[in-house]
Backbone as XML, in Angstrom:
<?xml version="1.0"?>
<chain id="A" units="angstrom">
  <residue number="1" name="MET">
    <atom name="N" x="58.420" y="28.858" z="178.470"/>
    <atom name="CA" x="57.360" y="29.519" z="178.521"/>
    <atom name="C" x="56.222" y="28.703" z="178.484"/>
  </residue>
  <residue number="2" name="PRO">
    <atom name="N" x="55.889" y="28.317" z="179.959"/>
    <atom name="CA" x="55.065" y="27.336" z="180.224"/>
    <atom name="C" x="53.587" y="27.540" z="179.851"/>
  </residue>
  <residue number="3" name="LEU">
    <atom name="N" x="53.221" y="28.998" z="180.086"/>
    <atom name="CA" x="51.890" y="29.551" z="179.343"/>
    <atom name="C" x="51.408" y="28.935" z="178.319"/>
  </residue>
  <residue number="4" name="VAL">
    <atom name="N" x="52.173" y="29.398" z="177.229"/>
    <atom name="CA" x="52.001" y="28.873" z="175.814"/>
    <atom name="C" x="51.915" y="27.405" z="175.443"/>
  </residue>
  <residue number="5" name="SER">
    <atom name="N" x="52.374" y="26.401" z="176.519"/>
    <atom name="CA" x="52.428" y="24.921" z="176.190"/>
    <atom name="C" x="50.886" y="24.952" z="177.096"/>
  </residue>
  <residue number="6" name="VAL">
    <atom name="N" x="50.162" y="25.553" z="177.945"/>
    <atom name="CA" x="49.296" y="25.206" z="178.493"/>
    <atom name="C" x="47.950" y="25.915" z="177.653"/>
  </residue>
  <residue number="7" name="ILE">
    <atom name="N" x="48.115" y="26.944" z="177.096"/>
    <atom name="CA" x="47.044" y="27.322" z="176.482"/>
    <atom name="C" x="47.026" y="26.890" z="175.138"/>
  </residue>
  <residue number="8" name="ILE">
    <atom name="N" x="47.648" y="25.897" z="174.265"/>
    <atom name="CA" x="47.345" y="25.318" z="173.181"/>
    <atom name="C" x="46.292" y="24.073" z="173.128"/>
  </residue>
  <residue number="9" name="PRO">
    <atom name="N" x="46.670" y="22.959" z="174.528"/>
    <atom name="CA" x="45.919" y="21.892" z="174.541"/>
    <atom name="C" x="44.806" y="22.260" z="174.948"/>
  </residue>
  <residue number="10" name="VAL">
    <atom name="N" x="44.641" y="23.679" z="175.211"/>
    <atom name="CA" x="43.004" y="24.311" z="176.097"/>
    <atom name="C" x="42.363" y="24.110" z="174.867"/>
  </residue>
  <residue number="11" name="TYR">
    <atom name="N" x="42.523" y="24.638" z="173.641"/>
    <atom name="CA" x="42.120" y="24.966" z="172.181"/>
    <atom name="C" x="41.972" y="23.496" z="171.749"/>
  </residue>
  <residue number="12" name="ASN">
    <atom name="N" x="42.870" y="22.505" z="171.935"/>
    <atom name="CA" x="42.389" y="20.963" z="171.435"/>
    <atom name="C" x="41.342" y="20.265" z="172.294"/>
  </residue>
  <residue number="13" name="GLY">
    <atom name="N" x="41.632" y="20.116" z="173.338"/>
    <atom name="CA" x="40.479" y="19.829" z="174.402"/>
    <atom name="C" x="40.556" y="19.699" z="176.033"/>
  </residue>
  <residue number="14" name="GLU">
    <atom name="N" x="39.796" y="19.760" z="176.704"/>
    <atom name="CA" x="40.119" y="19.523" z="178.272"/>
    <atom name="C" x="40.695" y="18.511" z="178.405"/>
  </residue>
  <residue number="15" name="LYS">
    <atom name="N" x="40.507" y="17.578" z="177.892"/>
    <atom name="CA" x="41.212" y="16.048" z="178.494"/>
    <atom name="C" x="43.138" y="16.330" z="178.037"/>
  </residue>
  <residue number="16" name="THR">
    <atom name="N" x="43.351" y="16.861" z="177.140"/>
    <atom name="CA" x="44.817" y="17.178" z="177.184"/>
    <atom name="C" x="45.056" y="18.228" z="178.007"/>
  </residue>
  <residue number="17" name="ILE">
    <atom name="N" x="44.141" y="18.980" z="178.665"/>
    <atom name="CA" x="45.054" y="19.839" z="179.744"/>
    <atom name="C" x="45.582" y="19.129" z="180.963"/>
  </residue>
  <residue number="18" name="VAL">
    <atom name="N" x="44.897" y="17.952" z="181.306"/>
    <atom name="CA" x="45.172" y="17.351" z="182.518"/>
    <atom name="C" x="46.740" y="16.978" z="182.110"/>
  </residue>
  <residue number="19" name="GLU">
    <atom name="N" x="46.843" y="16.581" z="181.125"/>
    <atom name="CA" x="48.494" y="15.870" z="180.596"/>
    <atom name="C" x="49.276" y="16.985" z="180.807"/>
  </residue>
  <residue number="20" name="THR">
    <atom name="N" x="48.920" y="17.880" z="179.929"/>
    <atom name="CA" x="49.976" y="19.275" z="180.168"/>
    <atom name="C" x="50.519" y="19.715" z="181.833"/>
  </residue>
  <residue number="21" name="ILE">
    <atom name="N" x="49.023" y="19.603" z="181.993"/>
    <atom name="CA" x="49.386" y="20.172" z="183.631"/>
    <atom name="C" x="50.539" y="19.260" z="184.273"/>
  </residue>
  <residue number="22" name="PHE">
    <atom name="N" x="50.300" y="17.976" z="184.127"/>
    <atom name="CA" x="51.092" y="16.608" z="184.696"/>
    <atom name="C" x="52.584" y="17.197" z="184.224"/>
  </residue>
  <residue number="23" name="SER">
    <atom name="N" x="52.551" y="17.504" z="182.918"/>
    <atom name="CA" x="54.051" y="17.499" z="182.355"/>
    <atom name="C" x="54.591" y="18.860" z="182.756"/>
  </residue>
  <residue number="24" name="VAL">
    <atom name="N" x="53.837" y="20.107" z="182.964"/>
    <atom name="CA" x="54.492" y="21.090" z="183.337"/>
    <atom name="C" x="54.916" y="20.712" z="184.698"/>
  </residue>
  <residue number="25" name="LEU">
    <atom name="N" x="54.472" y="20.113" z="185.535"/>
    <atom name="CA" x="54.443" y="20.150" z="187.145"/>
    <atom name="C" x="55.912" y="19.136" z="187.088"/>
  </residue>
  <residue number="26" name="ASN">
    <atom name="N" x="55.856" y="18.159" z="186.001"/>
    <atom name="CA" x="57.270" y="17.538" z="186.277"/>
    <atom name="C" x="58.443" y="18.327" z="185.734"/>
  </residue>
  <residue number="27" name="GLN">
    <atom name="N" x="58.120" y="19.163" z="184.999"/>
    <atom name="CA" x="59.557" y="20.138" z="184.369"/>
    <atom name="C" x="59.788" y="20.860" z="185.527"/>
  </residue>
  <residue number="28" name="SER">
    <atom name="N" x="58.598" y="21.518" z="186.279"/>
    <atom name="CA" x="58.934" y="22.305" z="187.392"/>
    <atom name="C" x="59.845" y="23.465" z="186.975"/>
  </residue>
  <residue number="29" name="PHE">
    <atom name="N" x="59.183" y="24.170" z="186.262"/>
    <atom name="CA" x="59.854" y="25.606" z="186.115"/>
    <atom name="C" x="60.242" y="26.405" z="187.213"/>
  </residue>
</chain>
């Protein structure tokens, strides 16, 4: 569920979003 992984960092901070996006792209669901 990549959506959940993206939503969580959005709450923490925008800077974390960038790191999460790269992590999701690396996993490539």
